[in-house]
C-alpha positions as CSV (number, residue, x, y, z in Angstrom):
1,M,-0.5,-0.2,-9.3
2,S,-0.8,-2.0,-5.9
3,R,-1.9,-0.1,-2.8
4,R,0.6,0.8,-0.2
5,R,1.0,-1.6,2.7
6,G,-1.8,-1.5,5.2
7,A,-4.2,0.4,2.9
8,S,-7.5,-1.3,2.3
9,G,-9.0,1.3,0.0
10,L,-11.8,1.8,2.6
11,C,-12.7,5.3,3.6
12,G,-15.6,5.8,6.0
13,V,-16.8,6.5,9.5
14,L,-18.3,3.9,11.9
15,A,-20.5,4.4,14.9
16,L,-19.6,1.7,17.4
17,D,-20.9,0.8,20.8
18,K,-17.8,0.3,22.9
19,P,-18.1,-2.5,25.4
20,Y,-17.0,-2.4,29.1
21,G,-13.3,-3.2,29.7
22,M,-11.9,-2.2,26.4
23,T,-9.7,0.9,26.0
24,S,-10.3,3.2,23.0
25,H,-7.1,1.9,21.6
26,D,-8.3,-1.6,21.9
27,V,-11.4,-0.7,19.8
28,V,-9.1,0.9,17.1
29,N,-7.0,-2.2,17.0
30,R,-10.1,-4.4,16.6
31,V,-11.3,-2.3,13.7
32,R,-7.9,-2.6,12.1
33,Q,-8.1,-6.4,12.3
34,V,-11.7,-6.5,10.9
35,T,-11.1,-4.1,8.0
36,G,-7.5,-4.7,7.2
37,E,-6.9,-1.0,7.3
38,R,-4.0,0.5,9.3
39,R,-5.3,4.0,9.3
40,V,-8.0,3.9,11.9
41,G,-8.6,6.5,14.6
42,H,-11.4,7.5,17.0
43,A,-12.9,10.9,17.6
44,G,-13.1,11.0,21.4
45,T,-11.7,8.7,24.1
46,L,-13.8,6.6,26.5
47,D,-12.2,5.1,29.6
48,P,-12.1,1.3,29.8
49,A,-14.9,1.2,32.4
50,A,-17.1,3.4,30.2
51,T,-19.4,2.1,27.4
52,G,-21.2,3.7,24.5
53,L,-20.9,5.6,21.3
54,M,-17.5,5.9,19.6
55,L,-17.0,7.4,16.2
56,V,-14.2,5.7,14.4
57,G,-12.7,6.8,11.1
58,V,-11.3,4.3,8.7
59,G,-8.7,5.1,6.0
60,A,-8.5,8.8,4.9
61,A,-11.7,9.5,6.9
62,T,-9.5,9.7,10.0
63,R,-8.9,13.3,8.8
64,L,-12.4,14.2,9.9
65,S,-11.6,13.5,13.5
66,E,-10.6,17.1,14.2
67,Y,-14.1,18.2,13.4
68,L,-16.0,15.3,15.1
69,T,-14.2,15.8,18.4
70,D,-15.6,19.3,18.6
71,H,-19.2,18.1,19.0
72,D,-21.3,18.2,22.2
73,K,-21.9,14.9,23.9
74,E,-24.5,13.2,26.2
75,Y,-23.9,10.7,28.9
76,D,-25.7,8.5,31.4
77,A,-23.7,8.6,34.6
78,R,-24.0,7.1,38.0
79,I,-22.5,9.3,40.8
80,V,-21.7,7.2,43.9
81,F,-21.5,9.2,47.2
82,G,-19.5,8.7,50.3
83,V,-16.1,7.8,48.8
84,A,-13.6,9.9,46.9
85,T,-11.0,8.1,44.8
86,D,-7.7,9.2,43.2
87,T,-9.0,8.5,39.7
88,D,-12.5,10.0,40.4
89,D,-14.1,6.7,39.5
90,A,-14.6,3.2,40.9
91,Q,-11.4,1.9,39.5
92,G,-9.2,4.1,41.7
93,R,-8.0,3.9,45.3
94,V,-9.9,5.5,48.2
95,L,-8.7,9.0,49.1
96,A,-11.4,9.8,51.7
97,S,-14.7,8.3,52.9
98,A,-17.6,9.7,54.9
99,C,-18.9,7.7,57.9
100,D,-22.4,6.2,57.6
101,D,-24.1,8.6,59.9
102,E,-22.5,11.7,58.3
103,L,-23.3,10.4,54.8
104,A,-26.9,9.6,55.7
105,Q,-27.4,13.1,57.2
106,I,-25.9,14.8,54.1
107,M,-27.8,12.8,51.6
108,G,-31.0,13.1,53.5
109,A,-30.8,16.9,53.4
110,A,-29.6,17.1,49.8
111,D,-32.0,18.4,47.1
112,A,-30.6,16.5,44.1
113,R,-32.2,18.7,41.4
114,A,-31.1,21.9,43.2
115,V,-27.5,20.5,43.5
116,L,-27.4,19.6,39.8
117,D,-28.6,23.1,38.9
118,E,-25.4,24.4,40.6
119,F,-23.4,22.3,38.0
120,T,-25.3,23.5,35.0
121,G,-24.1,26.2,32.7
122,E,-20.6,27.5,32.1
123,L,-18.1,26.0,34.5
124,E,-14.4,26.1,35.2
125,Q,-13.4,22.5,35.6
126,L,-10.1,20.9,36.9
127,P,-9.4,17.8,34.8
128,P,-8.9,14.5,36.7
129,A,-5.3,13.7,37.8
130,Y,-5.7,10.5,35.8
131,S,-6.4,11.8,32.4
132,A,-4.8,11.8,28.9
133,I,-4.0,15.5,29.1
134,K,-0.4,16.4,28.4
135,K,1.6,19.2,30.0
136,N,5.2,19.9,28.9
137,G,5.1,16.6,27.0
138,V,4.1,14.6,30.1
139,V,0.8,12.6,30.2
140,A,-1.1,13.3,33.3
141,Y,-2.1,9.7,34.1
142,K,1.4,8.4,33.6
143,A,2.8,11.0,36.0
144,A,0.0,10.2,38.5
145,R,0.9,6.5,38.4
146,E,4.4,7.4,39.2
147,G,3.2,9.4,42.2
148,T,3.5,12.9,40.7
149,C,0.3,14.8,39.9
150,L,0.7,17.4,37.3
151,D,-0.4,21.0,38.0
152,L,-3.2,21.0,35.4
153,E,-5.0,24.2,34.3
154,L,-8.7,24.8,34.7
155,R,-10.8,24.1,31.6
156,H,-13.8,26.2,30.5
157,V,-16.7,23.8,29.8
158,T,-20.4,24.0,29.5
159,V,-23.0,21.7,31.0
160,Y,-26.2,22.3,29.0
161,G,-28.2,19.9,31.1
162,A,-28.0,17.7,34.2
163,R,-31.2,15.7,34.6
164,L,-31.8,13.4,37.6
165,V,-33.0,10.0,36.3
166,G,-33.1,8.1,39.5
167,T,-31.6,7.5,43.0
168,G,-30.8,4.4,45.1
169,V,-28.2,2.5,47.1
170,Q,-25.6,0.1,45.6
171,H,-23.0,-2.4,46.9
172,A,-19.5,-1.0,46.4
173,E,-16.1,-2.5,46.6
174,I,-13.3,0.0,46.3
175,V,-9.5,-0.5,47.0
176,R,-8.0,1.4,49.9
177,A,-4.7,3.1,49.7
178,D,-3.1,0.2,51.6
179,G,-4.5,-2.4,49.2
180,D,-7.4,-3.6,51.3
181,V,-10.9,-3.5,49.9
182,L,-13.5,-1.1,51.3
183,V,-16.9,-2.8,51.1
184,R,-20.0,-0.6,51.7
185,E,-23.5,0.2,50.7
186,L,-23.4,3.7,49.1
187,P,-26.1,6.0,47.8
188,F,-26.1,7.0,44.2
189,W,-27.7,9.4,41.7
190,D,-28.2,8.4,38.1
191,V,-27.9,11.6,36.0
192,H,-28.1,12.3,32.3
193,F,-25.6,14.9,31.3
194,D,-25.5,17.1,28.1
195,V,-22.1,18.7,27.9
196,S,-19.7,20.5,25.6
197,K,-16.5,18.9,24.2
198,G,-13.7,18.4,26.8
199,T,-16.0,18.0,29.8
200,Y,-15.0,15.3,32.2
201,I,-17.9,13.5,33.8
202,R,-15.6,12.0,36.4
203,A,-14.7,15.6,37.4
204,L,-18.3,16.5,37.7
205,A,-18.9,13.6,40.0
206,R,-15.9,14.5,42.1
207,D,-17.0,18.2,42.3
208,I,-20.6,17.4,43.2
209,G,-19.3,15.2,46.1
210,T,-17.0,18.0,47.2
211,Y,-19.9,20.4,47.1
212,L,-22.0,18.2,49.3
213,G,-19.1,17.6,51.7
214,C,-19.2,13.8,51.5
215,G,-17.0,12.9,48.6
216,A,-18.2,11.1,45.5
217,H,-16.9,9.2,42.4
218,L,-18.2,8.1,39.1
219,G,-19.7,4.6,39.4
220,S,-20.5,4.0,35.7
221,L,-20.6,5.9,32.5
222,R,-22.3,5.4,29.1
223,R,-22.0,7.9,26.2
224,T,-25.4,8.1,24.6
225,S,-24.8,10.6,21.8
226,V,-22.4,12.7,19.9
227,A,-24.1,15.7,18.3
228,T,-27.1,14.2,16.4
229,T,-25.9,10.6,16.4
230,A,-27.3,8.4,19.2
231,V,-25.8,5.2,20.5
232,G,-28.9,3.3,19.3
233,E,-27.5,3.9,15.8
234,A,-24.2,2.3,16.7
235,C,-22.9,-1.2,15.8
236,S,-21.3,-3.6,18.1
237,L,-17.8,-4.9,17.4
238,A,-19.2,-8.4,17.1
239,D,-21.7,-7.3,14.5
240,L,-19.0,-5.4,12.6
241,A,-16.9,-8.5,12.5
242,H,-19.8,-10.6,11.3
243,C,-20.5,-8.1,8.5
244,A,-16.9,-8.3,7.3
245,E,-16.8,-12.1,7.5
246,A,-20.0,-12.4,5.6
247,G,-18.8,-10.0,2.9
248,C,-21.6,-7.5,3.6
249,A,-21.2,-3.8,3.3
250,L,-19.9,-2.2,6.5
251,P,-22.4,0.0,8.4
252,W,-20.9,3.3,7.4
253,C,-22.3,6.5,8.8
254,D,-23.3,9.5,6.7
255,P,-20.2,11.7,7.2
256,A,-22.0,14.9,6.2
257,K,-24.7,14.3,8.8
258,L,-22.0,13.6,11.4
259,L,-20.2,16.8,10.7
260,G,-23.4,18.9,10.8
261,F,-22.0,21.5,8.4
262,P,-24.1,23.0,5.5
263,V,-23.8,20.8,2.5
264,I,-22.8,21.8,-1.0
265,E,-23.8,19.4,-3.8
266,L,-21.0,19.7,-6.3
267,G,-21.3,19.8,-10.0
268,E,-18.7,18.2,-12.2
269,R,-16.6,21.3,-12.6
270,Q,-16.8,22.1,-8.9
271,A,-15.7,18.5,-8.1
272,E,-12.6,19.0,-10.2
273,C,-11.8,22.2,-8.4
274,V,-12.1,20.4,-5.1
275,A,-10.0,17.5,-6.2
276,N,-7.3,20.0,-7.1
277,G,-7.6,21.9,-3.8
278,R,-8.8,25.1,-5.5
279,E,-11.3,27.7,-4.2
280,L,-14.9,27.5,-5.0
281,T,-16.1,30.7,-6.4
282,D,-19.7,30.1,-7.3
283,V,-21.3,29.1,-4.0
284,A,-23.6,31.0,-1.7
285,V,-23.6,29.8,2.0
286,G,-23.3,31.4,5.4
287,E,-19.8,31.8,6.8
288,G,-18.2,28.8,8.5
289,M,-17.4,25.2,7.5
290,V,-19.2,23.5,4.7
291,S,-19.3,19.9,3.5
292,C,-18.7,19.3,-0.2
293,V,-20.3,16.1,-1.6
294,R,-20.8,14.4,-4.9
295,D,-22.2,11.0,-5.8
296,H,-22.9,10.0,-2.2
297,R,-19.3,10.8,-1.1
298,L,-17.9,13.6,1.1
299,L,-15.0,15.0,-1.0
300,A,-13.9,17.8,1.2
301,V,-14.6,20.2,4.0
302,Y,-14.2,23.9,2.9
303,S,-14.1,27.1,5.0
304,F,-16.3,29.9,3.8
305,V,-15.0,33.2,5.1
306,A,-15.4,36.8,3.9
307,G,-16.8,35.7,0.5
308,T,-14.2,33.1,-0.3
309,C,-14.6,29.3,0.0
310,R,-11.2,27.6,0.5
311,P,-10.3,24.0,1.2
312,A,-9.7,23.0,4.8
313,T,-9.6,19.2,4.3
314,V,-9.7,17.4,1.0
315,I,-10.1,13.7,0.9
316,P,-9.1,12.1,-2.5
317,G,-11.8,9.6,-3.6
318,G,-14.1,10.9,-0.8
319,V,-15.7,9.4,2.3
320,V,-18.5,6.9,1.6
321,G,-22.0,7.0,3.1
322,V,-23.6,10.3,2.2
323,G,-27.3,9.8,2.1
């Protein structure tokens, strides 16, 4: 029997290093072209100006995205002071700017590490006006482009760490509201952030600038890790295409490692139960989610609660790559 249209038979998760300038959707489309698989999805958006680690599911492995997006993440960010923008990054238009003397005075008196400590821990964060959040069916960034900012709710996020890496001054060219370009030399802090899911680094940059009273925006961003997976383990899109063209095995990640759940190595009878979506009755693990694997494939994610182990997500044929 032939496969349905657009189905390649592939089922795995890729760790990719997103280049500057591509949207997350661009990356998904490129993976579709390379693999010939229509079912491709990412587990966490990166803005076009951001680079770094993206986890991309191929085939039925896209069903793992709901778990992968829950992971904590780490970023290398550059916070540029003296100019606030409508998008909270360097791609937006100037909302406000501090004069050189005022900026020099504020930055000269600022204790960077003490300031970052104020933004570590549990925070209530207002998402950027230009974000993919929906309210009443309307996407925030689309409303903002049309001149209407949605009344977004505060989000509870956690910043586990904000470590100052370096400071300096950079040349900046940012578009004013009237379309002219503002050209200035602006101070920056390079900061490594370790944050919970749903944290906007752009919003942290904005809020730190507001705290200091001089305004700030995100100058650059690179996602360096998702849970235990680091960007150093990721593959470039060019290398992925080369693998496919050469007929080599694609660089699949270990899905069980990515999920981080306790692993159950299934016997033959248990694998049959999983394939049929039945409870597992002869397992002993702590409460929570568990990964069910057999023959180097992730067959399912089960939920172990109150002594019962029930299917949460079953993937026929399994996800390849389990070490």
